[in-house]
C-alpha positions as CSV (number, residue, x, y, z in Angstrom):
1,M,-110.4,-12.4,-6.8
2,Q,-112.0,-14.9,-4.4
3,N,-109.5,-16.9,-2.4
4,E,-111.3,-19.9,-0.7
5,L,-110.0,-23.1,0.7
6,I,-111.9,-25.9,-1.0
7,T,-110.1,-29.0,0.3
8,T,-106.8,-30.4,1.4
9,S,-104.8,-33.2,-0.1
10,T,-101.9,-35.5,0.7
11,A,-101.1,-36.3,-2.9
12,G,-97.7,-35.1,-4.3
13,N,-99.5,-33.1,-7.1
14,P,-103.2,-32.9,-6.3
15,L,-104.0,-31.2,-9.5
16,G,-101.9,-33.4,-11.7
17,E,-100.2,-31.6,-14.6
18,G,-100.8,-28.0,-15.3
19,S,-102.0,-28.2,-18.9
20,G,-104.6,-30.9,-18.1
21,R,-108.3,-30.2,-17.5
22,K,-109.5,-30.5,-13.9
23,L,-111.9,-27.6,-13.5
24,L,-115.0,-28.1,-15.7
25,R,-118.2,-26.2,-16.2
26,V,-121.7,-27.7,-17.0
27,S,-122.7,-25.9,-20.3
28,S,-126.4,-26.2,-20.4
29,G,-129.6,-27.3,-18.7
30,T,-130.8,-27.0,-15.1
31,Y,-127.3,-27.0,-13.7
32,A,-125.7,-24.8,-16.3
33,N,-122.5,-23.0,-15.0
34,R,-122.0,-25.5,-12.2
35,L,-118.2,-25.8,-11.7
36,V,-116.8,-29.3,-11.1
37,L,-113.3,-29.9,-9.7
38,L,-111.5,-33.3,-10.0
39,Y,-108.4,-33.7,-7.9
40,Q,-106.3,-36.3,-6.1
41,D,-107.1,-36.2,-2.4
42,T,-104.6,-38.9,-1.6
43,P,-101.7,-40.4,-3.5
44,G,-104.0,-43.2,-4.7
45,S,-107.4,-41.7,-5.1
46,I,-109.3,-39.2,-7.3
47,S,-112.3,-37.2,-5.9
48,L,-114.9,-34.7,-7.2
49,R,-116.4,-31.6,-5.7
50,F,-118.8,-29.1,-7.3
51,A,-120.2,-25.6,-6.6
52,D,-123.0,-23.5,-8.1
53,A,-122.8,-19.7,-8.4
54,P,-121.6,-17.7,-6.6
55,Y,-119.2,-20.6,-5.9
56,T,-118.8,-19.8,-2.2
57,S,-119.9,-23.3,-1.0
58,W,-118.5,-26.5,-2.4
59,S,-120.1,-30.0,-2.1
60,A,-118.7,-32.8,0.0
61,S,-116.1,-34.9,-1.8
62,Q,-117.3,-37.8,-4.0
63,S,-114.8,-40.7,-4.6
64,I,-114.2,-41.3,-8.3
65,A,-111.3,-43.7,-8.3
66,T,-109.3,-45.4,-5.6
67,D,-106.8,-47.2,-7.9
68,S,-104.8,-44.2,-9.3
69,A,-101.1,-43.6,-9.2
70,D,-99.8,-40.4,-7.7
71,S,-99.5,-39.0,-11.2
72,A,-101.1,-36.7,-13.8
73,F,-104.7,-37.3,-15.0
74,D,-107.0,-35.5,-17.4
75,C,-110.7,-35.2,-18.0
76,W,-113.2,-33.9,-20.6
77,M,-116.9,-32.9,-20.1
78,N,-119.4,-33.3,-23.0
79,T,-122.5,-31.1,-23.5
80,N,-124.6,-33.5,-21.4
81,G,-122.3,-32.9,-18.4
82,D,-120.8,-36.4,-18.6
83,I,-117.2,-36.5,-17.6
84,H,-114.6,-38.7,-19.3
85,L,-111.6,-39.4,-17.1
86,V,-108.2,-40.9,-17.9
87,Y,-105.5,-41.7,-15.4
88,T,-102.5,-43.9,-14.6
89,A,-103.2,-46.9,-12.5
90,A,-101.3,-47.6,-9.3
91,T,-98.9,-50.5,-9.3
92,T,-99.4,-51.6,-13.0
93,F,-99.1,-48.1,-14.5
94,N,-101.7,-49.1,-17.1
95,L,-103.7,-46.3,-18.8
96,Q,-107.3,-46.4,-17.4
97,Y,-110.6,-44.7,-18.3
98,R,-113.8,-44.1,-16.5
99,Q,-117.0,-42.3,-17.6
100,L,-119.0,-40.3,-15.0
101,M,-122.6,-40.1,-16.1
102,F,-124.5,-36.9,-15.2
103,S,-128.2,-37.0,-14.3
104,S,-130.4,-35.0,-11.9
105,G,-127.4,-33.1,-10.6
106,A,-125.3,-36.0,-9.7
107,W,-122.5,-38.0,-11.3
108,T,-122.5,-41.8,-11.3
109,V,-119.1,-43.4,-11.7
110,G,-118.8,-46.1,-14.4
111,A,-116.7,-49.2,-14.4
112,V,-113.0,-48.9,-15.2
113,S,-111.8,-49.6,-18.7
114,V,-108.1,-50.4,-19.4
115,V,-107.0,-48.3,-22.3
116,N,-103.5,-49.7,-22.6
117,S,-101.5,-52.2,-20.6
118,V,-98.5,-52.1,-23.0
119,D,-95.5,-50.6,-21.1
120,D,-96.0,-47.8,-18.5
121,C,-98.3,-45.0,-19.3
122,Y,-98.2,-41.4,-18.0
123,F,-99.4,-37.8,-18.6
124,P,-102.6,-38.4,-20.6
125,S,-104.6,-35.8,-22.5
126,I,-108.2,-36.6,-23.6
127,I,-110.6,-35.0,-26.0
128,L,-113.9,-35.9,-27.8
129,E,-114.1,-36.1,-31.6
130,Q,-117.8,-36.0,-32.2
131,P,-120.1,-37.9,-32.2
132,S,-118.7,-40.7,-30.0
133,R,-114.9,-41.0,-30.7
134,L,-112.6,-40.3,-27.8
135,W,-108.8,-39.7,-28.4
136,I,-106.1,-39.9,-25.7
137,T,-102.5,-39.0,-26.2
138,Y,-100.1,-40.1,-23.5
139,T,-96.5,-40.8,-22.6
140,R,-95.5,-44.4,-23.0
141,V,-92.3,-45.5,-21.3
142,S,-90.6,-48.6,-22.6
143,A,-87.1,-49.8,-21.7
144,G,-86.3,-46.4,-20.1
145,S,-87.3,-44.4,-23.2
146,S,-90.3,-42.2,-23.6
147,Y,-92.7,-42.0,-26.6
148,I,-95.9,-40.1,-27.5
149,N,-98.8,-42.3,-28.5
150,A,-102.4,-41.6,-29.5
151,I,-105.2,-44.1,-29.0
152,K,-108.9,-43.9,-29.8
153,S,-112.3,-45.4,-28.8
154,D,-115.4,-45.2,-31.1
155,D,-117.9,-46.1,-28.4
156,W,-117.5,-43.6,-25.7
157,G,-114.7,-45.4,-24.1
158,A,-116.3,-48.8,-23.7
159,T,-113.6,-50.4,-25.8
160,W,-110.3,-49.2,-27.1
161,I,-108.2,-50.2,-30.1
162,V,-105.8,-53.0,-29.4
163,G,-102.2,-52.1,-28.5
164,A,-100.6,-48.8,-27.8
165,G,-102.1,-46.8,-30.6
166,D,-100.3,-44.5,-33.1
167,E,-96.8,-43.7,-32.2
168,L,-96.3,-39.9,-32.8
169,A,-92.8,-39.2,-31.4
170,G,-89.9,-40.9,-29.6
171,P,-87.9,-42.6,-28.3
172,D,-86.3,-40.0,-26.1
173,T,-85.5,-39.1,-22.5
174,S,-88.8,-37.4,-21.8
175,A,-92.2,-36.7,-23.6
176,Y,-95.3,-34.7,-22.7
177,S,-98.4,-34.1,-24.9
178,K,-101.7,-32.2,-25.2
179,I,-104.4,-32.9,-27.7
180,L,-107.0,-30.4,-28.9
181,I,-109.5,-29.7,-31.7
182,A,-109.5,-26.7,-34.1
183,N,-111.5,-26.4,-37.3
184,D,-111.8,-29.9,-38.7
185,R,-108.6,-31.3,-37.3
186,L,-107.0,-32.9,-34.2
187,Y,-103.8,-31.3,-33.1
188,V,-101.3,-33.0,-30.8
189,F,-98.7,-30.7,-29.2
190,Y,-95.7,-32.3,-27.5
191,T,-92.2,-31.8,-26.2
192,I,-89.7,-34.5,-26.6
193,G,-86.3,-34.9,-24.9
194,G,-86.5,-31.5,-23.4
195,T,-85.1,-30.0,-26.6
196,K,-88.1,-29.8,-29.0
197,L,-91.7,-28.6,-29.0
198,A,-93.7,-29.7,-32.1
199,E,-97.1,-30.7,-33.3
200,R,-98.8,-33.3,-35.5
201,S,-102.3,-33.2,-36.8
202,K,-104.9,-35.2,-38.7
203,Y,-108.3,-34.6,-40.2
204,F,-111.4,-35.9,-38.4
205,F,-112.4,-39.5,-39.0
206,T,-109.9,-40.1,-41.8
207,G,-106.3,-40.3,-42.7
208,A,-103.1,-40.5,-40.6
209,Y,-101.3,-37.9,-38.6
210,V,-99.2,-35.7,-40.8
211,A,-95.5,-35.2,-40.5
212,E,-94.1,-33.3,-37.5
213,V,-94.1,-29.5,-37.5
214,P,-91.3,-28.1,-35.3
215,L,-92.4,-25.1,-33.2
216,A,-89.5,-24.4,-30.8
217,S,-86.2,-25.8,-29.8
218,G,-84.1,-25.3,-26.6
219,S,-82.8,-27.1,-23.6
220,G,-85.6,-26.9,-21.1
221,L,-88.8,-27.8,-22.9
222,D,-90.9,-30.1,-20.7
223,Q,-94.5,-30.2,-19.4
224,H,-94.7,-26.4,-19.0
225,F,-96.7,-25.6,-22.2
226,H,-100.3,-25.2,-23.1
227,A,-102.5,-24.6,-26.1
228,S,-106.1,-23.5,-26.7
229,V,-108.4,-22.4,-29.5
230,A,-109.9,-18.9,-30.0
231,Q,-113.5,-18.4,-31.1
232,D,-112.2,-17.5,-34.6
233,N,-110.3,-20.9,-34.6
234,R,-106.8,-19.5,-34.2
235,I,-104.6,-21.6,-32.0
236,G,-102.5,-20.1,-29.2
237,L,-99.5,-21.9,-27.8
238,V,-97.5,-20.8,-24.7
239,F,-94.3,-22.5,-23.6
240,D,-91.4,-22.1,-21.2
241,D,-87.7,-22.7,-22.0
242,G,-86.2,-20.4,-19.5
243,S,-88.1,-17.6,-21.2
244,L,-91.9,-17.6,-21.5
245,S,-93.0,-17.4,-25.1
246,Y,-96.1,-17.5,-27.3
247,R,-96.8,-18.6,-30.9
248,E,-100.0,-18.5,-32.8
249,F,-101.5,-20.5,-35.7
250,D,-103.7,-18.3,-37.9
251,G,-105.3,-21.2,-39.8
252,S,-102.6,-21.4,-42.5
253,Q,-99.2,-20.9,-40.8
254,W,-97.5,-20.5,-37.5
255,L,-96.5,-16.9,-36.8
256,A,-93.3,-15.7,-35.2
257,V,-92.5,-16.3,-31.5
258,E,-93.6,-13.5,-29.1
259,A,-91.9,-12.8,-25.8
260,I,-94.0,-12.7,-22.6
261,D,-91.6,-13.0,-19.6
262,S,-87.8,-13.3,-20.1
263,S,-87.4,-14.9,-16.7
264,G,-89.8,-17.8,-17.6
265,G,-92.9,-19.2,-16.0
266,D,-94.2,-22.5,-14.8
267,Y,-97.6,-24.1,-15.6
268,P,-98.5,-21.5,-18.2
269,R,-102.1,-21.4,-19.5
270,V,-103.4,-19.5,-22.5
271,S,-107.1,-18.4,-22.8
272,F,-108.9,-16.2,-25.3
273,F,-111.3,-13.5,-24.3
274,D,-112.9,-11.8,-27.3
275,N,-110.2,-13.5,-29.4
276,I,-107.4,-11.8,-27.4
277,P,-104.9,-14.1,-25.8
278,T,-104.3,-13.9,-22.1
279,V,-101.5,-16.0,-20.5
280,T,-101.5,-17.0,-16.8
281,Y,-98.4,-18.5,-15.2
282,L,-96.4,-19.0,-12.0
283,H,-93.4,-16.6,-11.7
284,N,-90.7,-17.5,-9.2
285,F,-90.0,-14.7,-6.8
286,G,-87.7,-16.4,-4.4
287,A,-87.4,-19.4,-2.0
288,N,-90.8,-21.1,-2.0
289,Q,-92.5,-18.0,-3.4
290,N,-94.4,-18.1,-6.6
291,R,-96.5,-15.2,-7.9
292,L,-99.6,-16.0,-10.0
293,L,-99.3,-13.6,-12.9
294,T,-101.4,-12.8,-15.9
295,S,-100.4,-11.1,-19.2
296,T,-102.6,-9.9,-22.0
297,R,-101.6,-9.0,-25.5
298,Q,-102.4,-5.4,-26.4
299,N,-101.4,-3.5,-29.5
300,G,-99.4,-6.5,-30.8
301,A,-97.3,-7.2,-27.6
302,F,-97.8,-8.9,-24.3
303,L,-98.0,-6.6,-21.3
304,A,-95.8,-7.1,-18.2
305,G,-97.4,-9.7,-16.0
306,V,-99.6,-8.5,-13.1
307,D,-100.7,-10.4,-10.0
308,L,-103.9,-12.3,-10.4
309,L,-104.1,-12.9,-6.7
310,T,-103.6,-9.4,-5.3
311,T,-103.3,-10.7,-1.7
312,W,-100.4,-13.1,-2.4
313,R,-97.8,-10.6,-3.5
314,Q,-95.1,-8.3,-2.1
315,L,-96.1,-6.3,0.9
316,D,-96.9,-2.6,0.3
317,N,-95.4,-1.4,3.5
318,V,-93.1,-2.9,6.2
319,A,-92.2,-0.9,9.3
320,L,-90.1,-1.8,12.3
321,F,-90.9,0.0,15.6
322,S,-88.2,0.3,18.4
323,Q,-89.8,0.8,21.8
324,S,-86.5,2.1,23.3
325,A,-85.9,4.6,20.5
326,G,-89.6,5.4,20.0
327,T,-89.1,5.5,16.2
328,Y,-90.1,3.5,13.1
329,A,-87.8,2.3,10.4
330,D,-89.2,1.9,6.9
331,L,-87.9,-1.5,5.5
332,T,-90.4,-1.9,2.6
333,S,-87.8,-2.1,-0.2
334,E,-85.6,-4.3,1.9
335,S,-88.5,-6.7,2.6
336,A,-88.8,-7.4,-1.1
337,S,-85.1,-8.0,-1.8
338,S,-83.1,-11.1,-1.3
339,A,-80.2,-9.3,0.3
340,I,-79.2,-11.3,3.3
341,G,-79.8,-9.8,6.8
342,D,-80.8,-6.3,5.8
343,I,-84.1,-6.1,7.7
344,F,-83.4,-4.7,11.2
345,H,-84.0,-1.5,13.2
346,P,-80.9,0.8,13.2
347,T,-81.3,1.4,17.0
348,S,-81.6,-2.2,18.2
349,G,-79.7,-4.0,15.4
350,G,-82.5,-6.5,15.2
351,A,-85.9,-6.8,13.6
352,L,-87.2,-7.2,17.1
353,S,-85.6,-6.9,20.5
354,V,-87.4,-5.8,23.7
355,I,-91.0,-5.8,24.9
356,G,-93.0,-3.3,22.8
357,D,-90.9,-3.7,19.7
358,A,-93.0,-4.6,16.6
359,I,-93.0,-5.5,13.0
360,Y,-95.8,-4.0,10.9
361,F,-96.7,-6.0,7.8
362,G,-98.8,-3.7,5.6
363,H,-100.9,-4.5,2.6
364,S,-103.5,-2.6,0.6
365,D,-105.9,-5.6,0.8
366,R,-106.7,-8.0,3.6
367,F,-104.3,-11.0,3.4
368,N,-104.0,-14.4,5.0
369,Y,-100.4,-15.4,4.5
370,L,-96.8,-14.4,5.3
371,K,-93.5,-15.6,4.1
372,L,-90.6,-14.9,6.5
373,I,-87.0,-15.6,5.7
374,L,-84.5,-14.8,8.5
375,A,-80.8,-14.4,8.5
376,T,-80.7,-14.8,12.2
377,A,-83.4,-16.7,14.1
378,G,-84.6,-15.2,17.4
379,V,-83.9,-16.9,20.7
380,G,-85.7,-16.5,24.0
381,G,-88.4,-14.0,22.9
382,T,-92.1,-14.3,22.2
383,V,-94.4,-12.2,20.0
384,D,-98.2,-11.7,19.9
385,W,-99.8,-11.6,16.4
386,Q,-102.4,-8.9,16.1
387,Y,-104.7,-7.1,13.7
388,F,-106.5,-3.7,14.0
389,D,-110.3,-3.9,14.3
390,G,-111.0,-0.1,14.1
391,S,-110.7,0.6,17.8
392,G,-107.7,-1.4,19.0
393,W,-105.3,-4.3,18.3
394,V,-106.7,-7.8,18.5
395,T,-104.5,-10.7,19.4
396,F,-105.0,-14.0,17.5
397,T,-103.3,-17.3,16.9
398,P,-102.3,-17.9,13.3
399,T,-103.8,-21.0,11.6
400,D,-100.3,-22.5,11.5
401,G,-99.9,-21.9,15.3
402,A,-97.7,-19.6,17.3
403,Y,-94.5,-18.4,15.7
404,H,-91.9,-16.4,17.5
405,L,-89.4,-15.8,14.7
406,S,-87.4,-18.6,16.1
407,T,-86.7,-20.5,12.9
408,S,-84.9,-19.3,9.8
409,S,-87.8,-19.6,7.4
410,R,-91.6,-19.9,7.9
411,E,-94.5,-20.0,5.6
412,L,-97.1,-18.7,8.0
413,T,-100.8,-19.1,7.2
414,L,-102.6,-16.5,9.3
415,W,-106.1,-17.7,8.3
416,P,-107.0,-20.7,6.1
417,D,-108.4,-18.6,3.3
418,G,-109.9,-15.2,2.4
419,A,-113.4,-16.1,3.7
420,A,-111.9,-16.8,7.2
421,I,-110.2,-13.3,7.5
422,P,-112.0,-11.3,10.2
423,A,-114.5,-8.9,8.7
424,S,-113.7,-6.5,11.6
425,W,-110.1,-6.0,10.4
426,Q,-109.7,-2.4,9.4
427,K,-107.0,-0.2,7.9
428,T,-105.0,2.0,10.2
429,V,-102.1,4.5,10.0
430,V,-98.6,3.3,10.8
431,N,-95.6,5.5,10.3
432,G,-97.7,7.8,8.1
433,V,-99.0,5.0,5.8
434,T,-102.6,3.7,5.8
435,M,-102.8,0.0,5.2
436,F,-104.3,-3.3,6.5
437,Y,-101.6,-4.2,9.0
438,I,-100.6,-7.4,10.8
439,R,-98.4,-6.7,13.8
440,A,-95.9,-9.0,15.5
441,L,-95.5,-7.4,18.9
442,V,-92.8,-8.5,21.3
443,S,-94.3,-9.8,24.6
444,S,-91.0,-11.1,26.1
445,A,-87.5,-9.9,25.2
446,F,-85.2,-11.7,22.9
447,T,-81.7,-12.9,24.1
448,T,-80.7,-13.2,20.4
449,K,-82.4,-10.7,18.2
450,P,-84.0,-12.0,15.0
451,V,-82.7,-10.3,11.8
452,A,-84.7,-10.8,8.6
453,T,-83.7,-11.2,4.9
454,Q,-87.1,-11.1,3.2
455,L,-90.7,-10.6,4.3
456,T,-93.6,-11.0,1.8
457,A,-97.1,-12.2,1.4
458,I,-96.2,-14.4,-1.6
459,A,-97.5,-18.0,-1.1
460,N,-95.7,-21.2,-2.0
461,L,-97.9,-21.9,-5.1
462,T,-96.7,-25.0,-6.8
463,E,-99.4,-25.6,-9.4
464,F,-102.8,-24.1,-10.5
465,I,-105.5,-24.8,-12.9
466,T,-108.0,-22.8,-14.8
467,E,-111.4,-23.8,-16.3
468,G,-110.9,-26.5,-18.9
């Protein structure tokens, strides 16, 4: 899978909330299949970038809003390529809307429209009920209590009904929602108070929302849920309450809960491919390490999650070389465990010690990141970071700068993304194992030898999005 740095951000959560739509695709016309990304580039602004196939070059950023809170937002793209954006305003915490009109390959940002200025508004979810009715569900906070409300516009967001809209749930200590369309109905999924996941629905253009349908109960039900619709109009719902689970609506009833991952998963997303559900999620591996996993249902059960980003996972081989002993020690299994201080060469008693000692970080794919957790930080020594170019070892400075195993924990970016990895990097044999290796080679001896606890290539992913 392509791993490319698109942009950087100073916002607390640049992609907002995991179940929202931020990555959109133009569906037709001259610019069909263009991908569009909306993100917060600062705590108070939202920007847009786009890319055309093969998606290796992204546009310069376009400012969309400079009055946003550092909070979740959502957007929806219609068949014309117009984007409907809803977000929380800075300072006032009003719910605000903007339309981005698409023409001749560019988006023109419309004027802001205040959707609701009653109480504080957060975590919006937006969808289009054809031909011109927009619905937004959101969290309304009043006097310290949270509610789920639904509000509509019948003129493409130019005006909104007066007030806070329909109150669907609350009051409680927390509330999160997502709205979607299936068959001829609107469905609003929400968690309330951390203890209940439920849905309410209504027919298009008429009637009220029906009574609540409970879907799950527990003690940790929050924003980590997602729902989507298959081509055959089944609804898939994935949620985390310590254990990652799935439920499906077949058009007439909700089926039994299916297990995906007993250890849970953050920001789960469900998608359908040929009407088969696939769930993608973040799986915590350890301190500041989250694997991006995907699980597909086959033969009536979800398979064990596999890494979607094959470069950001456990290392395939870790070897320590002692110059004085002239031997390697295989510490591959120890590098993946959280046992404290078990990564050292048996001769020196350290992961590194004298000039010529080395740690070899081996991976079946080229990679650009290392996570190093030390039980004992090194003192006095220095290392050179190197890769093998087919004829010899090449010294380079990691993107994050020089690191000499002198601090207890380091998230070390070797190169900014996959595209920046040297094409000349080749596999080589270390201790009888052929891999792509990064070598940390001691260039001056340590007075205190570093001893490691865990060495992986698992990045500190905190959120992700998929195409909305």
